[in-house]
Residue, then its C-alpha position, 0 to 999 in steps of 0.5 A: x499499500x502507499x505510504x501517504x494512502x496508509x498515513x492519510x487513511x490512519x489519520x482520518x480514522x483516528x480523528x474523523x467524528x463521522x467515522x466513529x458515527x459510522x462504526x457506531x451505526x453499522x454495529x448497532x445495524x448489525x447485532x439486531x439484524x444477526x439477533x433476528x435472523x438467529x431468532x427466527x431461524x430457531x424458533x421455526x427450527x424448534x417449531x418444525x422439530x416438535x412437530x416432526x417428533x410429537x405429531x406425525x414424525x418425519x415419514x408416516x407409513x402402514x408398510x414394513x420399514x424393515x428394508x430401511x437401512x438402520x443408519x437412517x432411522x432414529x426410530x420406528x413406532x406403531x401409532x394409532x390415531x383418531x379424532x375426538x371430542x373430549x368432555x369434562x363436566x363443564x367444557x369440551x374440546x376437540x383433540x387429535x388422539x395418538x395411541x402409542x406405546x411407552x417406547x414411543x417417548x424416547x430421549x428425542x421425543x421427550x426432549x420436545x415436551x415437559x411432563x408438569x403432572x403424573x399419576x402416581x401408579x395405582x392412584x384413581x380408577x385403575x380399570x379406566x384408560x389413561x389419557x395424556x392431555x396438554x397444559x392448555x387443554x387441561x386448563x380449558x376443560x378445567x381437570x387435573x390429573x386423576x380426573x375422570x374425561x369422556x371421549x367421543x370417538x369417531x373411528x375410521x373402522x366402520x365396524x365400530x360404532x360412535x360412542x363415549x368412552x371414559x378415560x382418566x387423566x394420567x399426565x398432563x404435559x407441555x411443549x412450549x407452543x400452545x398451537x400444537x398443545x391445543x390438538x395433541x394428546x396420547x393414549x396407550x396403544x392397547x387402549x386405542x386398539x380397543x377404542x379406535x380400531x386397526x384401521x388407522x395404523x401407521x409406523x411413524x419414523x423418526x430419521x437420523x439428522x443427517x437425513x432430515x433433507x433426504x426423506x425421498x431417499x429414506x421412503x425409496x427403501x419402502x416396497x411401495x414409496x407412493x403410500x408413504x406420507x412425509x411430514x412436509x404433506x402432512x403439514x403442508x399449510x405449516x411447512x408453506x408458512x415457514x417457507x414464506x416466513x423465511x423468505x420474508x424476513x430475508x427480504x426485510x434484512x436486505x432491506x435494512x442491509x441496503x439502508x446501512x450500506x447506503x449511509x456508509x456512502x453518505x458518510x464517505x461523501x461527508x469526509x470528502x465535503x469536510x476533508x476538501x481543503x486537505x484534499x486540495x493541498x494533497x493534490x497540490x503536493x503530487x498526490x493522485x486522484x487515485x490516492x486520495x480515492x484510496x485514502x478515503x475509501x480505505x478509512x471508511x471500509x476498515x470502519x464499515x468492516x469493524x462494525x460488522x465484525x463487532x456487530x456480528x459478535x454482539x448479535x451472537x452474544x445476545x443471542x445465545x444469551x437470550x435462552x434463560x429469558x425466553x424460557x422463563x416467559x414461556x413457563x410464565x404462561x402469558x397469553x399474548x405469547x402463546x402464539x410463539x414458541x419461546x423455548x427452543x435451542x439456539x440455532x446460527x444460520x451461519x451461511x445466511x448470516x455471512x451472505x447477509x454481511x457479504x451483501x452489506x460489504x459488496x453494496x457499500x463497496x459499490x456506494x462508496x466507490x460511486x460517491x468517491x468519484x467526485x474527488x475528481x472535481x477537487x483541485x488545488x485552485x479550490x485551495x485559494x478560492x476558499x480562502 
């Protein structure tokens, strides 16, 4: 680097108040941008994982899963299901009831739900089937563990008649996401077989994380892949909403990036206005237009890069420390927050973050370069005419 360019850039960084303001603004814009991106991505990933683990699995099929290689499958469980109306003495609520075995609640599924209350073995009516309901359903019905409820079942098996059956509340769970909790409940598989029939039988498959984006490859090992259902088709509206939400968030963040990038161009323009005499003197003693432009550009760009780096670090620190706050808000049961998932693992979309920061750097580069073209019009003559 030319000594003149280096010294002029360093001096401008040390003494320029505009550059300090530029650094602070870029850092303050970048940090919430990174935080918002991590927050939204983590929440959507958390909701997706809960729907997959607790509602429908990655794949549902009535076929045997023996042909699927073991390394692809995390678990495969027998499930019966039915849509029911659940009654207490005062309220009623629609539910999607899944009949599952004890092995269904493996480590991965248990990590997606909290058991708030549980009936002790031998307590209450042992001759009745047990049902596990959510905190939302329990509050709506006004029941607690050990209370009796009635289930009005409409089985898919036409040989079974519509009839109410009694059950006792075995457990109350909370997933952290009321939209899912509103409809979901569980009963024992053997009890479901008696009251639902076997027509709704399916194997619910959870795949290993490395195959989560390769479900069609997993399905191809089934005897008849066309008869299998993926979670994206079972919950198509939710899946499409996630895609649309991600796209809208990226568009909004890109608009913020454009504004921040053109602000750096504005700062470069103000620096040229304020340093007109210094630029004229530099040209008088032999500095070329290119050297003058380079000195201003380097000072602005170094400050921009520094602001981006500091903003990213601050955004990451805020993201990794928001867990306890969100967890406390989730457990508080605040009604206005019930439509959001607040208890989730932090996932950093490094690729998206890097692309947004690269976009900020590229747009800043272009806008500053275009702005600095006007330094060509500054001549040594202006040094004397300004006196």
